[in-house]
C-alpha positions as a LaTeX table, in Angstrom:
\begin{tabular}{lrrr}
\hline
Residue & $x$ (\AA) & $y$ (\AA) & $z$ (\AA) \\
\hline
Met1 & $-0.12$ & 0.19 & $-0.20$ \\
Ile2 & 1.02 & 3.58 & $-0.98$ \\
Ala3 & 1.92 & 5.50 & 2.32 \\
Lys4 & $-0.83$ & 7.86 & 3.03 \\
Arg5 & 0.31 & 11.72 & 3.57 \\
Ile6 & $-0.77$ & 13.92 & 6.47 \\
Ile7 & $-0.81$ & 17.65 & 5.21 \\
Pro8 & $-1.32$ & 20.81 & 7.25 \\
Cys9 & $-2.91$ & 23.60 & 5.59 \\
Leu10 & $-2.36$ & 27.34 & 6.16 \\
Asp11 & $-4.26$ & 30.03 & 4.81 \\
Val12 & $-2.32$ & 33.08 & 5.12 \\
Lys13 & $-3.89$ & 36.74 & 5.12 \\
Asn14 & $-1.51$ & 39.78 & 5.39 \\
Gly15 & 1.08 & 37.48 & 6.65 \\
Arg16 & $-0.79$ & 35.64 & 9.40 \\
Thr17 & $-2.40$ & 32.32 & 9.60 \\
Val18 & $-6.07$ & 32.22 & 9.42 \\
Lys19 & $-9.01$ & 29.98 & 10.13 \\
Gly20 & $-12.66$ & 30.31 & 9.24 \\
Val21 & $-16.02$ & 27.87 & 8.85 \\
Asn22 & $-17.06$ & 27.29 & 5.48 \\
Phe23 & $-14.61$ & 29.79 & 4.05 \\
Val24 & $-16.04$ & 32.73 & 6.24 \\
Asp25 & $-15.59$ & 34.11 & 9.93 \\
Leu26 & $-11.67$ & 33.92 & 9.83 \\
Ile27 & $-9.66$ & 34.04 & 13.24 \\
Asp28 & $-6.25$ & 34.64 & 13.63 \\
Ala29 & $-4.54$ & 31.36 & 14.02 \\
Gly30 & $-0.62$ & 32.40 & 14.14 \\
Asp31 & 2.58 & 32.77 & 12.36 \\
Pro32 & 2.92 & 30.67 & 9.29 \\
Val33 & 6.19 & 29.92 & 9.15 \\
Glu34 & 6.39 & 29.48 & 12.77 \\
Leu35 & 3.45 & 26.97 & 12.57 \\
Gly36 & 5.18 & 25.26 & 9.62 \\
Met37 & 8.11 & 24.82 & 11.47 \\
Arg38 & 6.45 & 23.15 & 14.45 \\
Tyr39 & 4.39 & 20.84 & 11.89 \\
Ser40 & 7.90 & 20.05 & 9.93 \\
Glu41 & 9.62 & 19.00 & 13.38 \\
Gln42 & 6.48 & 16.87 & 14.28 \\
Gly43 & 6.72 & 14.82 & 11.06 \\
Ala44 & 3.93 & 16.29 & 8.85 \\
Asp45 & 4.41 & 14.97 & 5.36 \\
Glu46 & 4.24 & 18.11 & 2.95 \\
Leu47 & 2.67 & 21.87 & 3.65 \\
Val48 & 0.28 & 24.06 & 1.83 \\
Phe49 & 0.32 & 27.46 & 2.28 \\
Leu50 & $-2.51$ & 29.44 & 0.43 \\
Asp51 & $-2.22$ & 33.06 & 0.29 \\
Ile52 & $-5.79$ & 34.62 & 0.43 \\
Thr53 & $-4.57$ & 38.28 & 0.87 \\
Ala54 & $-6.04$ & 40.75 & $-1.60$ \\
Thr55 & $-3.35$ & 42.95 & $-3.42$ \\
Leu56 & $-2.25$ & 44.01 & $-6.33$ \\
Glu57 & 1.42 & 42.93 & $-5.85$ \\
Lys58 & 0.53 & 39.68 & $-5.57$ \\
Arg59 & 3.68 & 38.02 & $-7.15$ \\
Lys60 & 5.82 & 39.88 & $-4.71$ \\
Thr61 & 3.80 & 38.47 & $-1.80$ \\
Ile62 & 4.09 & 34.95 & $-2.97$ \\
Ala63 & 7.38 & 35.51 & $-3.80$ \\
Glu64 & 8.43 & 36.66 & $-0.12$ \\
Leu65 & 6.05 & 33.59 & 1.58 \\
Ala66 & 7.78 & 31.09 & $-0.59$ \\
Arg67 & 11.30 & 32.60 & 0.37 \\
Lys68 & 10.54 & 32.55 & 4.08 \\
Val69 & 9.22 & 29.44 & 4.23 \\
Ala70 & 12.22 & 27.56 & 2.35 \\
Glu71 & 14.53 & 29.26 & 4.63 \\
His72 & 13.14 & 27.54 & 7.69 \\
Ile73 & 11.28 & 24.36 & 6.41 \\
Asn74 & 12.61 & 21.00 & 5.17 \\
Ile75 & 9.85 & 18.98 & 4.13 \\
Pro76 & 8.01 & 19.57 & 0.54 \\
Phe77 & 5.66 & 22.72 & 0.56 \\
Thr78 & 2.80 & 23.85 & $-1.90$ \\
Ile79 & 2.25 & 27.76 & $-2.73$ \\
Gly80 & $-1.32$ & 28.64 & $-3.67$ \\
Gly81 & $-3.52$ & 31.47 & $-3.68$ \\
Gly82 & $-3.80$ & 34.08 & $-6.42$ \\
Ile83 & $-1.99$ & 31.97 & $-9.00$ \\
Lys84 & $-2.49$ & 33.49 & $-12.60$ \\
Ser85 & $-0.05$ & 32.89 & $-14.91$ \\
Ile86 & 3.21 & 30.66 & $-15.92$ \\
Glu87 & 5.11 & 33.68 & $-14.44$ \\
Asp88 & 3.43 & 33.53 & $-10.86$ \\
Ile89 & 4.29 & 29.78 & $-11.15$ \\
Gly90 & 7.70 & 30.25 & $-11.83$ \\
Val91 & 8.36 & 32.63 & $-9.37$ \\
Ala92 & 6.66 & 30.50 & $-6.52$ \\
Leu93 & 9.19 & 27.50 & $-7.48$ \\
Glu94 & 12.31 & 29.92 & $-8.20$ \\
His95 & 11.98 & 31.10 & $-4.33$ \\
Gly96 & 11.55 & 27.67 & $-3.01$ \\
Ala97 & 8.15 & 26.11 & $-3.36$ \\
Asp98 & 8.17 & 22.34 & $-4.18$ \\
Lys99 & 4.55 & 22.72 & $-6.02$ \\
Val100 & 1.67 & 25.33 & $-6.85$ \\
Ala101 & $-1.66$ & 25.17 & $-6.30$ \\
Met102 & $-4.08$ & 26.97 & $-8.53$ \\
Asn103 & $-7.88$ & 26.97 & $-8.85$ \\
Ser104 & $-9.68$ & 30.22 & $-10.10$ \\
Ala105 & $-7.04$ & 30.63 & $-12.87$ \\
Ala106 & $-7.20$ & 26.84 & $-13.80$ \\
Val107 & $-10.68$ & 27.35 & $-14.20$ \\
Asn108 & $-10.84$ & 30.75 & $-16.20$ \\
His109 & $-7.63$ & 29.65 & $-18.41$ \\
Pro110 & $-7.56$ & 25.83 & $-18.58$ \\
Asp111 & $-4.53$ & 25.94 & $-20.88$ \\
Leu112 & $-2.59$ & 27.08 & $-18.22$ \\
Ile113 & $-2.71$ & 23.51 & $-16.81$ \\
Asn114 & $-1.22$ & 22.14 & $-20.10$ \\
Glu115 & 1.28 & 25.18 & $-20.18$ \\
Ala116 & 2.43 & 24.60 & $-16.56$ \\
Ser117 & 2.75 & 20.96 & $-16.90$ \\
Arg118 & 5.11 & 21.10 & $-20.03$ \\
Ala119 & 7.25 & 23.99 & $-18.68$ \\
Phe120 & 7.49 & 22.57 & $-15.10$ \\
Gly121 & 6.64 & 19.04 & $-14.94$ \\
Ala122 & 3.10 & 17.60 & $-13.65$ \\
Gln123 & 4.66 & 16.75 & $-10.45$ \\
Cys124 & 4.78 & 20.64 & $-9.20$ \\
Ile125 & 1.08 & 21.26 & $-10.36$ \\
Val126 & $-1.64$ & 21.09 & $-8.01$ \\
Val127 & $-5.13$ & 21.90 & $-9.21$ \\
Ala128 & $-7.37$ & 22.91 & $-6.50$ \\
Val129 & $-10.92$ & 22.22 & $-6.55$ \\
Asp130 & $-13.57$ & 23.85 & $-4.23$ \\
Ala131 & $-16.92$ & 22.36 & $-4.71$ \\
Arg132 & $-20.32$ & 22.48 & $-3.07$ \\
Glu133 & $-23.47$ & 19.83 & $-3.39$ \\
Val134 & $-26.50$ & 21.69 & $-5.14$ \\
Asp135 & $-29.41$ & 19.73 & $-5.44$ \\
Gly136 & $-27.37$ & 16.44 & $-5.64$ \\
Lys137 & $-24.65$ & 17.81 & $-8.08$ \\
Trp138 & $-21.23$ & 19.05 & $-7.07$ \\
Phe139 & $-20.33$ & 22.15 & $-8.64$ \\
Ile140 & $-17.09$ & 23.90 & $-8.72$ \\
His141 & $-16.95$ & 27.22 & $-7.10$ \\
Thr142 & $-13.91$ & 30.23 & $-7.67$ \\
Ala143 & $-12.75$ & 33.28 & $-6.31$ \\
Gly144 & $-12.31$ & 31.90 & $-3.05$ \\
Gly145 & $-15.77$ & 29.92 & $-3.07$ \\
Thr146 & $-17.69$ & 33.03 & $-3.74$ \\
Lys147 & $-18.53$ & 32.32 & $-7.55$ \\
Lys148 & $-20.51$ & 29.13 & $-8.32$ \\
Thr149 & $-19.78$ & 27.89 & $-11.86$ \\
Asp150 & $-21.45$ & 25.39 & $-14.15$ \\
Leu151 & $-18.62$ & 22.80 & $-13.88$ \\
Asp152 & $-19.12$ & 19.49 & $-12.63$ \\
Leu153 & $-16.57$ & 18.34 & $-9.99$ \\
Phe154 & $-15.99$ & 14.83 & $-11.49$ \\
Glu155 & $-15.80$ & 16.04 & $-15.15$ \\
Trp156 & $-13.47$ & 19.06 & $-14.17$ \\
Ala157 & $-11.17$ & 16.80 & $-12.09$ \\
Ser158 & $-10.85$ & 14.41 & $-14.95$ \\
Glu159 & $-10.32$ & 16.91 & $-17.23$ \\
Cys160 & $-7.46$ & 18.44 & $-15.09$ \\
Glu161 & $-5.92$ & 15.24 & $-15.09$ \\
Asp162 & $-5.99$ & 15.08 & $-18.80$ \\
Arg163 & $-4.46$ & 18.66 & $-19.09$ \\
Gly164 & $-1.19$ & 17.52 & $-17.20$ \\
Ala165 & $-2.18$ & 18.15 & $-13.25$ \\
Gly166 & 0.10 & 16.07 & $-11.01$ \\
Glu167 & $-2.58$ & 16.39 & $-8.22$ \\
Ile168 & $-6.05$ & 17.25 & $-7.43$ \\
Leu169 & $-6.65$ & 19.04 & $-3.79$ \\
Phe170 & $-10.44$ & 18.67 & $-3.34$ \\
Thr171 & $-12.20$ & 20.89 & $-0.60$ \\
Ser172 & $-15.64$ & 20.30 & 0.13 \\
Met173 & $-16.99$ & 23.50 & 1.25 \\
Asp174 & $-20.05$ & 21.96 & 2.91 \\
His175 & $-17.48$ & 20.60 & 5.11 \\
Asp176 & $-14.87$ & 23.05 & 5.52 \\
Gly177 & $-14.34$ & 24.22 & 9.21 \\
Thr178 & $-17.34$ & 21.98 & 10.25 \\
Lys179 & $-15.25$ & 19.23 & 12.01 \\
Lys180 & $-18.01$ & 16.54 & 10.95 \\
Gly181 & $-15.74$ & 14.59 & 9.02 \\
Phe182 & $-14.71$ & 14.53 & 5.17 \\
Ala183 & $-17.08$ & 14.35 & 2.16 \\
Leu184 & $-16.37$ & 10.32 & 2.06 \\
Glu185 & $-18.76$ & 9.57 & $-0.76$ \\
Ala186 & $-17.82$ & 12.65 & $-3.12$ \\
Leu187 & $-14.21$ & 11.76 & $-2.25$ \\
Lys188 & $-14.53$ & 8.13 & $-3.21$ \\
Lys189 & $-15.82$ & 8.38 & $-6.38$ \\
Leu190 & $-13.30$ & 10.87 & $-7.41$ \\
Asn191 & $-10.34$ & 8.93 & $-6.33$ \\
Asp192 & $-11.75$ & 5.75 & $-7.92$ \\
Gln193 & $-11.99$ & 7.96 & $-11.50$ \\
Leu194 & $-8.39$ & 9.56 & $-11.06$ \\
Gly195 & $-5.17$ & 8.20 & $-11.93$ \\
Ile196 & $-3.20$ & 10.90 & $-10.35$ \\
Pro197 & $-3.12$ & 11.57 & $-6.37$ \\
Leu198 & $-6.17$ & 12.73 & $-4.67$ \\
Ile199 & $-5.56$ & 15.24 & $-1.34$ \\
Ala200 & $-8.91$ & 15.37 & 0.62 \\
Ser201 & $-9.75$ & 18.71 & 2.26 \\
Gly202 & $-12.54$ & 20.09 & 4.22 \\
Gly203 & $-14.43$ & 18.44 & 7.69 \\
Ala204 & $-11.58$ & 16.91 & 9.51 \\
Gly205 & $-12.46$ & 17.26 & 13.57 \\
Lys206 & $-11.07$ & 14.21 & 14.95 \\
Lys207 & $-8.61$ & 11.29 & 14.52 \\
Gln208 & $-11.41$ & 9.01 & 13.09 \\
His209 & $-12.21$ & 11.07 & 10.38 \\
Phe210 & $-8.72$ & 10.16 & 8.95 \\
Leu211 & $-9.33$ & 6.79 & 9.50 \\
Glu212 & $-12.29$ & 6.59 & 7.93 \\
Leu213 & $-10.95$ & 8.28 & 4.74 \\
Phe214 & $-8.42$ & 5.93 & 4.57 \\
Glu215 & $-10.15$ & 2.90 & 5.28 \\
Ala216 & $-12.59$ & 4.19 & 2.66 \\
Gly217 & $-9.73$ & 4.30 & $-0.12$ \\
Ala218 & $-11.28$ & 7.73 & $-0.75$ \\
Ala219 & $-7.81$ & 9.70 & $-0.91$ \\
Asp220 & $-4.14$ & 9.46 & $-0.87$ \\
Ala221 & $-3.65$ & 12.18 & 1.67 \\
Ala222 & $-5.76$ & 14.26 & 4.05 \\
Leu223 & $-5.50$ & 18.19 & 4.64 \\
Ala224 & $-6.61$ & 19.77 & 7.59 \\
Ala225 & $-6.11$ & 23.00 & 9.25 \\
Ser226 & $-7.81$ & 24.34 & 12.57 \\
Ile227 & $-7.41$ & 20.71 & 14.49 \\
Phe228 & $-3.59$ & 21.58 & 13.92 \\
His229 & $-3.41$ & 24.90 & 14.50 \\
Phe230 & $-5.06$ & 24.74 & 17.90 \\
Asn231 & $-3.45$ & 21.41 & 19.00 \\
Glu232 & $-6.51$ & 19.77 & 18.96 \\
Val233 & $-5.09$ & 16.81 & 17.22 \\
Pro234 & $-1.16$ & 16.93 & 17.16 \\
Val235 & 0.51 & 15.62 & 14.01 \\
Pro236 & 2.33 & 12.75 & 15.82 \\
Asp237 & $-0.65$ & 11.79 & 17.73 \\
Leu238 & $-2.73$ & 11.38 & 14.55 \\
Lys239 & 0.13 & 9.12 & 12.67 \\
Glu240 & 0.60 & 6.90 & 15.79 \\
Tyr241 & $-3.43$ & 6.26 & 15.64 \\
Leu242 & $-3.46$ & 5.46 & 11.96 \\
Ile243 & $-0.39$ & 3.10 & 12.33 \\
Asn244 & $-2.04$ & 1.29 & 15.27 \\
His245 & $-5.38$ & 1.09 & 13.09 \\
Gly246 & $-3.31$ & $-0.45$ & 10.16 \\
Val247 & $-3.10$ & 2.53 & 7.86 \\
Thr248 & 0.30 & 2.83 & 6.31 \\
Val249 & 1.49 & 6.55 & 6.81 \\
Arg250 & 4.95 & 8.39 & 5.78 \\
\hline
\end{tabular}
């Protein structure tokens, strides 16, 4: 069995880590680099930093964040948030990021996935998909979850794979921050159809939720935020729990 990955996610706004529920009501959760260092020392497999700051100097913001993280952290990390072009991707990678995540830009300009995969390699390209279930169908949302599109989650994820994405990061907006568990049914369907790794996001509230996810074969990796930021479930405790229940982790 391929080892499952545990990935803390840090949403960064104006240089601080923030966390909300269903993409709103943000509260401060600490310094992103300090938190990242803690997770690295605790045995996290990777980190994801999503800069949600609204700024005209986005590329500079992304570069500074990537550089600061790379200086202090020795595990792979992904940078996302406001990535709009090949140039943005190059800047993040040049300043130390191992991967780049894009969401709205991929929806608005799907050819960017192809171009980025050719330029930097599929292993560097993560397409983040935020989706919400509406009348039994999952629709992709963009612009930080504020804009509903007509794109079907499963069709879009397959298209992203075909275009050269190396990973899909799926966040269920309905589950985000609720701590009631992952969107297992949708994740299992998605994971079964994809030939590239799937990262599950949205809903982690206790160790059992990660076990349910992996036992269901619904994802290759699990991403969470607040339960790690506020030390509700320390990474070492989670990994020990999963190992004790027969899950292979890194």
